[in-house]
C-alpha positions as CSV (number, residue, x, y, z in Angstrom):
1,X,-90.0,-33.4,30.6
2,X,-93.7,-33.2,30.7
3,X,-93.6,-29.4,29.8
4,X,-91.7,-28.6,32.7
5,X,-89.9,-25.4,31.1
6,X,-86.1,-24.3,32.4
7,X,-87.0,-21.5,34.4
8,X,-89.6,-23.2,36.3
9,X,-87.1,-25.8,37.2
10,X,-84.5,-23.6,38.2
11,X,-87.3,-22.0,40.5
12,X,-88.1,-25.5,42.1
13,X,-84.4,-26.0,42.6
14,X,-84.2,-22.8,44.7
15,X,-87.1,-23.8,46.7
16,X,-85.7,-27.1,47.4
17,X,-82.5,-25.5,48.6
18,X,-84.3,-23.2,50.9
19,X,-86.3,-25.9,52.2
20,X,-83.3,-28.3,53.0
21,X,-81.9,-25.3,55.0
22,X,-84.8,-24.9,56.8
23,X,-85.7,-28.2,57.5
24,X,-81.9,-29.0,58.8
25,X,-81.8,-26.0,60.8
26,X,-85.0,-27.4,62.5
27,X,-84.3,-30.9,62.8
28,X,-87.3,-32.0,60.5
29,X,-87.5,-34.2,57.6
30,X,-87.1,-32.0,54.6
31,X,-89.6,-34.0,52.6
32,X,-92.3,-32.9,54.5
33,X,-91.1,-29.1,54.1
34,X,-91.1,-30.3,50.3
35,X,-94.4,-31.0,50.1
36,X,-95.8,-28.3,52.0
37,X,-94.0,-25.9,49.7
38,X,-95.4,-27.6,46.6
39,X,-99.1,-26.9,48.2
40,X,-98.2,-23.2,48.6
41,X,-96.4,-23.1,45.1
42,X,-99.6,-24.2,43.6
43,X,-101.9,-21.5,45.3
44,X,-99.6,-18.8,43.6
45,X,-101.9,-17.2,40.8
46,X,-100.9,-17.8,37.7
47,X,-98.1,-20.1,38.8
48,X,-96.6,-22.5,36.2
49,X,-98.3,-25.8,35.8
50,X,-96.4,-28.8,36.9
51,X,-97.4,-32.8,36.0
52,X,-97.0,-35.7,38.1
53,X,-96.8,-38.2,35.4
54,X,-95.8,-42.1,35.4
55,X,-93.1,-41.3,32.5
56,X,-91.7,-38.6,34.6
57,X,-91.3,-40.7,37.9
58,X,-90.1,-43.9,36.1
59,X,-87.8,-42.6,33.5
60,X,-86.4,-39.8,35.0
61,X,-86.7,-39.6,38.9
62,X,-86.7,-42.5,40.2
63,X,-83.8,-44.5,38.7
64,X,-81.5,-42.4,40.5
65,X,-83.3,-42.6,43.9
66,X,-82.9,-46.6,43.6
67,X,-79.5,-46.5,42.3
68,X,-78.3,-43.7,44.8
69,X,-79.6,-46.0,47.8
70,X,-78.1,-49.4,46.7
71,X,-74.9,-47.6,45.9
72,X,-74.5,-46.9,49.4
73,X,-75.2,-50.0,50.9
74,X,-72.3,-52.1,52.2
75,X,-72.8,-55.6,51.0
76,X,-71.3,-57.1,54.0
77,X,-73.8,-55.1,56.4
78,X,-76.5,-55.9,53.7
79,X,-76.1,-59.7,53.7
80,X,-76.1,-59.9,57.5
81,X,-79.3,-58.5,57.7
82,X,-80.8,-60.1,54.4
83,X,-82.6,-63.0,56.1
84,X,-84.4,-60.3,58.3
85,X,-85.2,-58.0,55.3
86,X,-86.2,-60.5,52.8
87,X,-88.7,-61.7,55.4
88,X,-90.1,-58.4,55.4
89,X,-90.3,-57.4,52.2
90,X,-91.4,-61.0,50.7
91,X,-94.0,-62.3,53.6
92,X,-94.3,-58.9,54.9
93,X,-95.4,-57.4,51.5
94,X,-97.7,-60.4,50.9
95,X,-99.5,-59.9,54.8
96,X,-99.7,-56.1,54.2
97,X,-101.6,-56.6,50.9
98,X,-103.8,-59.2,52.2
99,X,-104.9,-56.8,55.2
100,X,-105.5,-54.0,53.0
101,X,-107.2,-55.8,49.6
102,X,-109.6,-58.1,52.3
103,X,-110.7,-54.6,54.0
104,X,-111.3,-52.3,50.8
105,X,-113.0,-55.3,49.3
106,X,-115.5,-56.4,52.4
107,X,-115.8,-52.8,53.8
108,X,-115.9,-50.3,50.7
109,X,-117.0,-53.1,48.1
110,X,-114.1,-52.7,45.7
111,X,-113.3,-55.3,43.1
112,X,-110.6,-57.8,44.2
113,X,-108.7,-56.7,41.1
114,X,-108.8,-52.9,42.2
115,X,-108.4,-53.6,45.8
116,X,-105.2,-56.1,45.3
117,X,-103.4,-53.3,43.0
118,X,-104.1,-50.8,45.4
119,X,-103.0,-53.0,48.3
120,X,-99.7,-54.0,46.4
121,X,-99.0,-50.5,45.2
122,X,-99.3,-48.9,48.4
123,X,-97.0,-51.5,49.9
124,X,-94.2,-49.6,48.8
125,X,-92.3,-47.9,51.4
126,X,-89.9,-44.7,50.8
127,X,-87.2,-44.2,53.5
128,X,-86.2,-41.0,52.1
129,X,-87.6,-38.5,54.7
130,X,-86.5,-41.2,57.7
131,X,-83.0,-41.8,56.4
132,X,-82.6,-38.1,55.9
133,X,-83.8,-37.8,59.6
134,X,-81.6,-40.3,60.7
135,X,-78.2,-38.8,59.3
136,X,-79.2,-35.6,61.1
137,X,-79.8,-37.2,64.4
138,X,-77.0,-39.9,64.0
139,X,-79.1,-42.7,64.4
140,X,-78.5,-46.1,65.5
141,X,-76.3,-47.6,62.2
142,X,-78.1,-51.0,62.3
143,X,-81.6,-49.4,62.5
144,X,-80.4,-47.3,59.4
145,X,-79.7,-50.4,57.4
146,X,-82.7,-52.3,58.6
147,X,-84.8,-49.4,57.1
148,X,-83.2,-48.7,54.2
149,X,-82.4,-51.8,52.8
150,X,-85.9,-53.4,53.8
151,X,-87.2,-50.5,52.0
152,X,-85.4,-50.9,49.0
153,X,-86.2,-55.1,48.8
154,X,-89.8,-54.2,49.8
155,X,-89.9,-51.7,46.5
156,X,-88.4,-54.1,44.3
157,X,-90.9,-57.0,45.3
158,X,-93.7,-54.8,45.2
159,X,-93.2,-53.8,41.6
160,X,-92.5,-57.3,40.4
161,X,-96.1,-58.1,42.2
162,X,-97.8,-54.9,40.6
163,X,-96.2,-55.8,37.3
164,X,-98.2,-59.4,37.5
165,X,-101.6,-57.9,38.8
166,X,-101.7,-54.9,36.2
167,X,-101.1,-57.6,33.2
168,X,-103.9,-59.7,34.5
169,X,-105.8,-56.6,34.8
170,X,-105.1,-55.7,31.4
171,X,-106.1,-58.9,30.0
172,X,-103.5,-61.2,30.4
173,X,-104.5,-65.0,31.3
174,X,-104.5,-65.8,35.3
175,X,-103.7,-69.2,35.2
176,X,-100.5,-70.5,37.0
177,X,-98.7,-71.4,33.8
178,X,-98.6,-67.7,32.5
179,X,-98.3,-66.3,35.9
180,X,-95.7,-67.7,37.4
181,X,-93.2,-67.6,34.3
182,X,-94.0,-63.7,33.9
183,X,-93.2,-63.4,37.7
184,X,-90.1,-65.2,37.6
185,X,-89.1,-63.4,34.6
186,X,-90.1,-59.7,36.5
187,X,-88.0,-60.7,39.3
188,X,-84.7,-62.6,38.1
189,X,-84.9,-61.3,34.4
190,X,-84.0,-57.8,36.3
191,X,-81.4,-59.5,38.4
192,X,-79.8,-60.7,35.4
193,X,-80.6,-57.3,33.4
194,X,-78.8,-55.5,36.4
195,X,-75.9,-57.7,37.0
196,X,-74.6,-57.4,33.2
197,X,-75.1,-53.7,32.7
198,X,-73.1,-52.8,35.8
199,X,-70.6,-55.7,34.7
200,X,-69.9,-53.9,31.3
201,X,-69.7,-50.6,33.1
202,X,-67.3,-52.1,35.9
203,X,-65.1,-53.3,32.7
204,X,-65.0,-49.9,31.3
205,X,-64.6,-48.1,34.5
206,X,-61.8,-49.9,35.6
207,X,-59.8,-48.7,32.6
208,X,-60.0,-45.1,33.7
209,X,-59.2,-42.6,36.8
210,X,-61.1,-39.9,35.4
211,X,-63.8,-39.2,37.9
212,X,-66.0,-37.7,35.2
213,X,-65.9,-40.6,33.1
214,X,-66.5,-43.0,36.0
215,X,-69.5,-40.4,37.1
216,X,-71.0,-40.7,33.4
217,X,-70.7,-44.5,33.7
218,X,-72.5,-44.6,36.6
219,X,-75.2,-43.0,35.4
220,X,-75.7,-45.1,32.4
221,X,-75.6,-48.1,34.6
222,X,-78.7,-46.5,36.5
223,X,-80.7,-45.5,34.1
224,X,-79.8,-48.1,31.5
225,X,-80.5,-51.0,33.9
226,X,-83.6,-49.6,34.6
227,X,-85.0,-48.4,31.3
228,X,-83.8,-51.7,29.9
229,X,-85.3,-54.0,32.4
230,X,-88.7,-52.2,31.7
231,X,-88.4,-52.3,28.0
232,X,-87.9,-56.3,28.5
233,X,-91.2,-56.4,31.1
234,X,-88.7,-56.9,34.1
235,X,-88.4,-55.0,37.0
236,X,-86.8,-51.8,36.5
237,X,-86.5,-50.9,40.3
238,X,-84.7,-54.7,41.0
239,X,-82.5,-53.8,37.8
240,X,-80.9,-50.3,39.2
241,X,-80.9,-51.9,42.9
242,X,-78.7,-54.6,41.4
243,X,-76.7,-52.3,39.5
244,X,-76.2,-50.1,42.7
245,X,-75.2,-52.5,44.8
246,X,-72.6,-54.4,42.3
247,X,-70.9,-50.6,41.2
248,X,-71.0,-49.7,45.2
249,X,-69.3,-53.0,46.6
250,X,-67.4,-54.3,43.4
251,X,-66.4,-50.8,42.6
252,X,-64.7,-50.4,45.6
253,X,-62.5,-53.2,44.9
254,X,-60.6,-51.3,42.2
255,X,-62.9,-50.7,39.1
256,X,-63.8,-47.2,40.3
257,X,-60.7,-45.6,41.1
258,X,-59.6,-44.5,45.0
259,X,-59.3,-40.8,43.8
260,X,-62.8,-41.0,41.9
261,X,-64.7,-42.8,44.3
262,X,-65.7,-39.7,46.8
263,X,-66.6,-37.8,43.4
264,X,-68.8,-40.4,42.2
265,X,-70.5,-40.8,45.9
266,X,-70.8,-36.9,46.1
267,X,-72.2,-36.7,42.5
268,X,-75.1,-39.4,43.3
269,X,-75.7,-37.5,46.5
270,X,-76.3,-34.7,44.7
271,X,-78.4,-36.5,41.8
272,X,-80.6,-38.0,44.3
273,X,-81.3,-34.8,45.9
274,X,-82.5,-32.9,42.9
275,X,-84.6,-36.1,42.3
276,X,-86.3,-36.1,46.1
277,X,-86.9,-32.2,45.6
278,X,-88.7,-32.8,42.5
279,X,-90.5,-35.9,43.6
280,X,-91.9,-34.3,47.0
281,X,-92.5,-30.4,45.3
282,X,-94.8,-32.3,42.7
283,X,-96.5,-33.9,45.0
284,X,-97.4,-31.1,47.1
285,X,-98.4,-29.4,44.1
286,X,-100.3,-32.0,42.5
287,X,-102.1,-32.3,45.8
288,X,-103.7,-29.1,45.1
289,X,-105.2,-30.1,42.0
290,X,-106.3,-33.7,42.9
291,X,-110.0,-33.8,43.8
292,X,-109.6,-35.9,47.3
293,X,-112.7,-34.7,48.6
294,X,-114.5,-36.8,46.5
295,X,-113.3,-39.8,47.8
296,X,-115.1,-39.0,51.3
297,X,-113.5,-38.9,54.2
298,X,-114.6,-42.3,55.4
299,X,-112.8,-44.0,52.2
300,X,-109.8,-41.7,53.2
301,X,-110.0,-43.1,56.8
302,X,-110.3,-46.7,56.3
303,X,-107.2,-46.8,53.6
304,X,-105.0,-44.9,56.0
305,X,-106.1,-47.2,58.7
306,X,-105.8,-50.4,56.6
307,X,-102.2,-49.6,55.4
308,X,-101.3,-49.0,59.0
309,X,-102.7,-52.2,60.1
310,X,-101.2,-54.2,57.3
311,X,-97.8,-52.4,58.3
312,X,-98.3,-53.5,61.6
313,X,-98.9,-57.2,60.7
314,X,-96.1,-57.3,58.5
315,X,-93.3,-55.8,60.7
316,X,-94.0,-57.0,64.4
317,X,-94.7,-60.7,64.0
318,X,-92.3,-61.4,61.5
319,X,-89.6,-59.3,63.4
320,X,-90.2,-61.6,66.2
321,X,-89.7,-64.9,64.3
322,X,-85.7,-63.7,64.6
323,X,-86.1,-62.7,68.7
324,X,-83.9,-66.5,69.6
325,X,-81.1,-65.6,67.1
326,X,-78.4,-63.3,66.5
327,X,-80.6,-61.2,64.3
328,X,-83.1,-60.4,66.8
329,X,-84.9,-57.1,66.1
330,X,-85.2,-54.9,69.1
331,X,-89.1,-53.9,69.9
332,X,-87.8,-50.2,69.6
333,X,-86.5,-50.9,66.2
334,X,-89.7,-52.9,65.2
335,X,-91.4,-49.5,66.1
336,X,-89.5,-47.6,63.9
337,X,-89.8,-50.1,61.1
338,X,-93.4,-49.7,61.6
339,X,-93.9,-45.8,61.6
340,X,-91.0,-45.2,59.4
341,X,-92.6,-47.2,56.7
342,X,-93.6,-44.1,54.9
343,X,-95.1,-43.8,51.1
344,X,-93.5,-41.8,48.3
345,X,-92.2,-41.7,44.8
346,X,-92.9,-45.6,43.7
347,X,-96.5,-45.8,45.4
348,X,-97.7,-42.8,42.9
349,X,-95.7,-43.9,40.0
350,X,-97.6,-47.3,40.5
351,X,-100.8,-45.8,40.9
352,X,-100.6,-43.8,38.0
353,X,-100.4,-46.9,35.6
354,X,-103.4,-48.6,37.0
355,X,-105.0,-49.9,33.9
356,X,-108.0,-47.4,33.2
357,X,-110.3,-50.7,32.8
358,X,-110.1,-51.4,36.7
359,X,-113.1,-49.8,38.1
360,X,-111.7,-48.0,41.0
361,X,-109.0,-46.6,39.0
362,X,-109.5,-43.0,40.0
363,X,-110.0,-44.1,43.4
364,X,-106.8,-46.0,43.7
365,X,-105.0,-42.6,42.2
366,X,-106.7,-40.4,44.9
367,X,-106.2,-43.2,47.7
368,X,-102.6,-43.2,47.0
369,X,-102.5,-39.4,47.2
370,X,-104.0,-39.8,50.4
371,X,-102.0,-42.2,52.1
372,X,-98.8,-40.5,50.8
373,X,-99.8,-37.2,52.3
374,X,-100.6,-38.5,55.7
375,X,-97.4,-40.7,55.9
376,X,-95.1,-37.7,55.1
377,X,-96.8,-35.2,57.2
378,X,-97.8,-37.6,60.2
379,X,-95.5,-40.2,60.2
380,X,-92.5,-38.1,58.9
381,X,-92.8,-35.4,61.0
382,X,-93.1,-37.4,64.2
383,X,-90.5,-40.1,63.0
384,X,-87.5,-37.4,64.8
385,X,-89.5,-37.3,68.1
386,X,-90.3,-41.1,68.1
387,X,-86.2,-41.8,67.4
388,X,-85.4,-39.8,70.4
389,X,-87.7,-40.8,72.3
390,X,-86.9,-44.4,72.1
391,X,-83.2,-43.7,72.5
392,X,-82.2,-45.0,69.3
393,X,-79.4,-42.2,68.7
394,X,-75.7,-43.2,68.8
395,X,-75.0,-40.8,71.5
396,X,-77.7,-42.2,73.7
397,X,-77.1,-45.9,73.2
398,X,-73.5,-45.4,74.0
399,X,-74.6,-43.7,77.5
């Protein structure tokens, strides 16, 4: 596992547990505490070396994060909000990417392909810190659904768009005759793979009441759908999302036993906790060794401002399209969707896969680290205050 030995893994898990306990007591997002702990670990003399690589994120840490989030989404609520979340994920990602890519090209003279790759990958939002805070604060249920489902769909769209752009950067033809079929396969091929794998798993799970077997089968679904889709040049994120949705909702109708379902959900909460812990600790550790200062504060500030501007343009105008409907998104919700658009594991994983032939290859990786760190420390730490200030806890809304 990228040279990570068992003893250091145990040490990181112990740190993660301590940070989670302290964060819960203080009512702060534990992801920020984990990144801070990672920074401190990296400063310890003779500390073990940890590498945050694309393979580690994609092949080990990302599948359980996507699968567990989808597993917990109730289909009825997810489907009800689908017009809003799909609009934000599809059109919103496009608008945000245009703002970021245009700004980088004209203000920093980045090439169009480099600016576009960064703009797309940094549009991937990670709701982990916000959702964790929401659970602690008993935040409004619809708000939680909007934030989490929009982020999952957003990640899927970003993964598909990035795959197409990366192929072009790697030398693939850029004409519509080749781009459109590749895009459609990346998108719908992923849904097909996720559907087939989860369907087979549900058939097998329906033949047992052993919760250990059910947990093992769902683990195969999470990793199998992700890795097979990636091998077939489809989106692993979308495949794992599809598998999670199917097993979480169809499994509840009998394929996963009534006695086994609580065990399955508890096991996946644990898997997601471990994966999240490693992701954020490794982000902190990696930040110490990353030559972020070489970018210059102007570049860092411009990248952060462009990402925030892109997110604002994606959230506010598109949310207001639903004002005259039953799906209207309150302005307070829009503020949380905007400020809660944190960046995390997927953005970094995609940054680490940018083809080395792209002129801004190094700058893209460093800029991704800067934006992720800003979103975790500045946006993440202020989210509990914002939610409370806007009166979006269930107690305040009921009162």
